[in-house]
Backbone as CSV, one residue per row, in Angstrom:
resi,resn,N_x,N_y,N_z,CA_x,CA_y,CA_z,C_x,C_y,C_z
1,UNK,32.958,-37.091,-6.585,31.564,-36.676,-6.536,31.152,-36.236,-7.942
2,UNK,30.012,-36.706,-8.387,29.545,-36.384,-9.729,28.987,-34.955,-9.774
3,UNK,28.791,-34.488,-10.990,28.217,-33.152,-11.185,26.849,-33.056,-10.509
4,UNK,26.005,-34.056,-10.698,24.665,-34.043,-10.103,24.727,-34.037,-8.579
5,UNK,25.653,-34.768,-8.003,25.802,-34.783,-6.543,26.260,-33.415,-6.035
6,UNK,27.198,-32.789,-6.750,27.670,-31.457,-6.354,26.544,-30.446,-6.454
7,UNK,25.772,-30.531,-7.539,24.642,-29.624,-7.729,23.611,-29.805,-6.614
8,UNK,23.282,-31.041,-6.299,22.322,-31.317,-5.227,22.818,-30.768,-3.899
9,UNK,24.081,-30.967,-3.607,24.674,-30.453,-2.368,24.636,-28.932,-2.342
10,UNK,24.967,-28.333,-3.456,24.959,-26.869,-3.571,23.547,-26.327,-3.343
11,UNK,22.556,-26.940,-3.958,21.173,-26.485,-3.819,20.664,-26.668,-2.399
12,UNK,21.060,-27.734,-1.729,20.666,-27.941,-0.324,21.247,-26.840,0.559
13,UNK,22.520,-26.488,0.320,23.144,-25.393,1.093,22.450,-24.078,0.810
14,UNK,22.070,-23.858,-0.456,21.360,-22.625,-0.816,20.013,-22.559,-0.119
15,UNK,19.274,-23.666,-0.102,17.978,-23.701,0.579,18.130,-23.417,2.063
16,UNK,19.149,-23.967,2.681,19.397,-23.730,4.107,19.736,-22.265,4.354
17,UNK,20.597,-21.702,3.525,20.979,-20.295,3.680,19.774,-19.381,3.501
18,UNK,18.958,-19.648,2.482,17.767,-18.837,2.252,16.778,-18.983,3.404
19,UNK,16.619,-20.184,3.893,15.728,-20.413,5.028,16.191,-19.670,6.272
20,UNK,17.499,-19.660,6.504,18.048,-18.956,7.659,17.830,-17.451,7.559
21,UNK,17.876,-16.919,6.350,17.720,-15.473,6.165,16.260,-15.035,6.149
22,UNK,15.357,-15.948,5.856,13.947,-15.589,5.685,13.394,-14.851,6.901
23,UNK,13.631,-15.370,8.081,13.099,-14.748,9.298,13.651,-13.341,9.482
24,UNK,14.944,-13.178,9.260,15.564,-11.857,9.416,15.003,-10.895,8.370
25,UNK,14.843,-11.365,7.155,14.301,-10.510,6.101,12.873,-10.073,6.421
26,UNK,12.070,-10.964,6.941,10.699,-10.600,7.295,10.706,-9.562,8.417
27,UNK,11.576,-9.737,9.409,11.701,-8.738,10.479,12.067,-7.374,9.903
28,UNK,13.004,-7.365,8.972,13.438,-6.106,8.372,12.331,-5.492,7.520
29,UNK,11.552,-6.313,6.814,10.396,-5.789,6.073,9.413,-5.127,7.034
30,UNK,9.181,-5.766,8.179,8.263,-5.195,9.166,8.783,-3.854,9.684
31,UNK,10.087,-3.741,9.875,10.690,-2.496,10.361,10.544,-1.367,9.346
32,UNK,10.525,-1.680,8.072,10.438,-0.629,7.052,8.996,-0.347,6.642
33,UNK,8.044,-0.972,7.319,6.631,-0.816,6.989,6.216,0.654,6.922
34,UNK,6.738,1.466,7.825,6.363,2.882,7.875,6.802,3.644,6.625
35,UNK,7.685,3.076,5.821,8.123,3.722,4.576,7.029,3.699,3.522
36,UNK,6.025,2.857,3.711,4.926,2.783,2.759,5.135,1.716,1.702
37,UNK,4.253,1.741,0.723,4.244,0.745,-0.348,5.398,1.007,-1.311
38,UNK,6.244,0.011,-1.480,7.409,0.205,-2.358,7.003,0.351,-3.818
39,UNK,5.806,-0.051,-4.178,5.358,0.127,-5.561,5.113,1.599,-5.892
40,UNK,5.088,2.435,-4.870,4.950,3.877,-5.086,6.305,4.550,-5.281
41,UNK,7.389,3.793,-5.095,8.736,4.341,-5.266,9.207,4.102,-6.699
42,UNK,10.055,4.990,-7.179,10.634,4.800,-8.513,11.794,3.814,-8.429
43,UNK,12.125,3.239,-9.563,13.285,2.346,-9.619,14.541,3.103,-9.177
44,UNK,14.657,4.367,-9.575,15.829,5.169,-9.181,15.916,5.317,-7.667
45,UNK,14.766,5.569,-7.024,14.749,5.684,-5.559,15.119,4.356,-4.903
46,UNK,14.577,3.276,-5.437,14.891,1.952,-4.895,16.366,1.606,-5.104
47,UNK,16.899,1.973,-6.257,18.316,1.726,-6.526,19.177,2.511,-5.546
48,UNK,18.807,3.753,-5.273,19.558,4.566,-4.315,19.525,3.930,-2.927
49,UNK,18.359,3.392,-2.544,18.250,2.720,-1.243,19.131,1.478,-1.197
50,UNK,19.125,0.716,-2.299,19.956,-0.486,-2.363,21.428,-0.120,-2.219
51,UNK,21.858,0.914,-2.923,23.258,1.352,-2.837,23.582,1.790,-1.417
52,UNK,22.667,2.502,-0.776,22.878,2.927,0.613,23.023,1.706,1.529
53,UNK,22.171,0.708,1.331,22.233,-0.495,2.162,23.527,-1.272,1.926
54,UNK,23.996,-1.306,0.685,25.285,-1.960,0.408,26.398,-1.229,1.157
55,UNK,26.331,0.104,1.176,27.312,0.884,1.927,27.256,0.584,3.416
56,UNK,26.039,0.459,3.959,25.899,0.129,5.383,26.445,-1.262,5.682
57,UNK,26.239,-2.197,4.769,26.808,-3.532,4.950,28.333,-3.468,4.925
58,UNK,28.878,-2.720,3.985,30.344,-2.581,3.902,30.909,-1.992,5.196
59,UNK,30.230,-0.993,5.747,30.672,-0.399,7.019,30.605,-1.423,8.144
60,UNK,29.527,-2.183,8.198,29.377,-3.198,9.251,30.481,-4.243,9.163
61,UNK,30.875,-4.589,7.947,31.928,-5.589,7.766,33.308,-5.058,8.142
62,UNK,33.487,-3.733,8.087,34.786,-3.133,8.432,34.945,-2.918,9.935
63,UNK,33.818,-2.817,10.646,33.883,-2.589,12.089,34.249,-3.884,12.797
64,UNK,34.600,-3.762,14.091,34.816,-5.003,14.859,33.607,-5.927,14.683
65,UNK,33.888,-7.177,14.507,32.899,-8.153,14.079,31.674,-8.190,14.979
66,UNK,30.526,-7.961,14.376,29.234,-8.080,15.040,28.349,-8.894,14.101
67,UNK,28.270,-10.177,14.387,27.576,-11.124,13.515,26.132,-10.704,13.237
68,UNK,25.387,-10.355,14.267,23.977,-9.998,14.084,23.813,-8.744,13.228
69,UNK,24.647,-7.738,13.473,24.558,-6.515,12.671,24.821,-6.831,11.199
70,UNK,25.835,-7.621,10.926,26.165,-7.979,9.543,25.032,-8.752,8.883
71,UNK,24.440,-9.690,9.614,23.337,-10.475,9.064,22.144,-9.568,8.763
72,UNK,21.842,-8.636,9.665,20.721,-7.720,9.450,20.974,-6.799,8.256
73,UNK,22.209,-6.372,8.075,22.537,-5.543,6.911,22.435,-6.365,5.629
74,UNK,22.843,-7.623,5.684,22.674,-8.500,4.517,21.194,-8.620,4.167
75,UNK,20.345,-8.722,5.180,18.899,-8.815,4.946,18.379,-7.549,4.274
76,UNK,18.872,-6.382,4.700,18.454,-5.127,4.056,18.807,-5.127,2.571
77,UNK,20.026,-5.543,2.258,20.462,-5.581,0.856,19.576,-6.555,0.074
78,UNK,19.370,-7.736,0.620,18.543,-8.734,-0.049,17.117,-8.227,-0.234
79,UNK,16.586,-7.548,0.784,15.220,-7.047,0.683,15.074,-6.000,-0.406
80,UNK,16.008,-5.063,-0.488,15.892,-4.049,-1.534,16.063,-4.653,-2.917
81,UNK,16.931,-5.649,-3.055,17.054,-6.337,-4.344,15.745,-7.052,-4.676
82,UNK,15.114,-7.643,-3.678,13.834,-8.323,-3.867,12.738,-7.333,-4.254
83,UNK,12.727,-6.186,-3.587,11.735,-5.151,-3.889,11.891,-4.677,-5.330
84,UNK,13.122,-4.437,-5.744,13.369,-3.990,-7.123,12.881,-5.058,-8.106
85,UNK,13.191,-6.314,-7.830,12.735,-7.393,-8.713,11.207,-7.439,-8.768
86,UNK,10.563,-7.232,-7.625,9.098,-7.257,-7.585,8.500,-6.115,-8.398
87,UNK,9.072,-4.930,-8.270,8.583,-3.763,-9.039,8.776,-4.003,-10.530
88,UNK,9.934,-4.542,-10.907,10.186,-4.851,-12.318,9.201,-5.911,-12.803
89,UNK,8.982,-6.945,-11.989,8.064,-8.010,-12.357,6.647,-7.464,-12.571
90,UNK,6.283,-6.469,-11.795,4.951,-5.872,-11.914,4.863,-4.908,-13.103
91,UNK,6.002,-4.653,-13.741,6.000,-3.852,-14.955,6.075,-2.350,-14.754
92,UNK,6.618,-1.932,-13.612,6.722,-0.488,-13.361,7.908,0.096,-14.088
């Protein structure tokens, strides 16, 4: 398989993985709606939340396997990383 074929295959898998997570991430964003606008949070606060979510994911992975719980925790981590990127992009 050529480099271009491997790259194309890799990107297709990435698109599928991102597509699969999109719905879960949107659900998790809706659940955190009551937290308010993340642009009002400091980068330090967002970083602390991200670290907390990584810890929750680590705990979920250590417990007896619960696929849905692990996927939802992955969505939390991805969402906080996305929020931080958005705040940085906006120049805060």
